[in-house]
N, C-alpha and C positions, 0 to 999 in steps of 0.2 A: 345799364338797364334804366330806361326812362320810366318813371312811375306816373301813372294816372294822366297820360298825355290826352286822353279823351276828355277828362274833366277840365283840363287846361283849355282845350279847344272849345268846350261848351261854355266856359266862363267868357272867353273872348267873343263868342257869338251871342252872349247875353242870355243863354239858356239856364245858367245857374248863377246865383248871386255871389257866391264865394266858395272856395275850396272847403272851407270849414263847414259851411252850411250843407254842402253836398255830402261831406263825410258823415255829419250828424244824421241827416235825413236818409241817405242811401248807402254811402260807401262802407260804413261799419257793417251793415247787413249783407253787403256783397263780399265781405272778408277782404276788403282792400286795406292797404297800408295808408295811414294818413300822411306818411312821409317815409323815406328810406330809414331803416334801422341797421346799424352796424353790430353784428353779432360778435361777442367776445368768444372766440373759438375755443380757447382752452377751458374757460368756465363752462361753456355749453356742453362740451364733451364730458367733462367731469360731472356735471349736474345731471346729464341725460345719457347714461351709459348705453342705453338702447340705440341712441343715435351714433355713438362712437362705434358700436358693433356694425350698424348699417353702413357706415362709411368704410370700415374695414372690408365689408362684403361688397363694396363698390355699388351700393344702392344710391348713394349720394356722393357728390364731389366734395362737399364741404359742409360745415355747420351752417354757414350762410345760406347755401342752397336749400338745405332742409328747412330752415326757419322760414324762408320765403315761400316755399312750396306747401309745407304742412305745419311747421311749428307754430306760426302765428295763429292759425285756425284752431290748433290743438290747445292753445293757451300757454304755450311754453314761453319763457322769458329769453330775450336775446343776451342779457347781461344781468348781473346781480342788482337787485333793488328796482328793476324796471317795472313800471306800471303804465299802462296806456292812459290812465286818468292823470297821474302826476306829470307824464310827458305832455299832455294836452295843456296843462296849466303854465308851463314855462316856455318862453319864446325860444325858437331854434334858429340860431345864427341871424337873429334880428329880423326874421321873416314872420309875417302874419299869415293866418289861415292855413 
């Protein structure tokens, strides 16, 4: 899954100054991900037993699928200790913005 390809295109066209600025000004309010997050499936199911039940009932294929569709918007964490604020402060794989 490619994340935020429209923002990448807008940046290339000069319509936004940076992915970071777009996220702060718009993306957060649009419930976008600032970057992909890998869900710790075992922890997610243990922490959110309602999701484990929904997966057993075939409402979702995986914890990752739930997080991407609903969990992020619901304020659920993808792994222990996760915080959008602390994630924003540390560089990811040497990438900016």
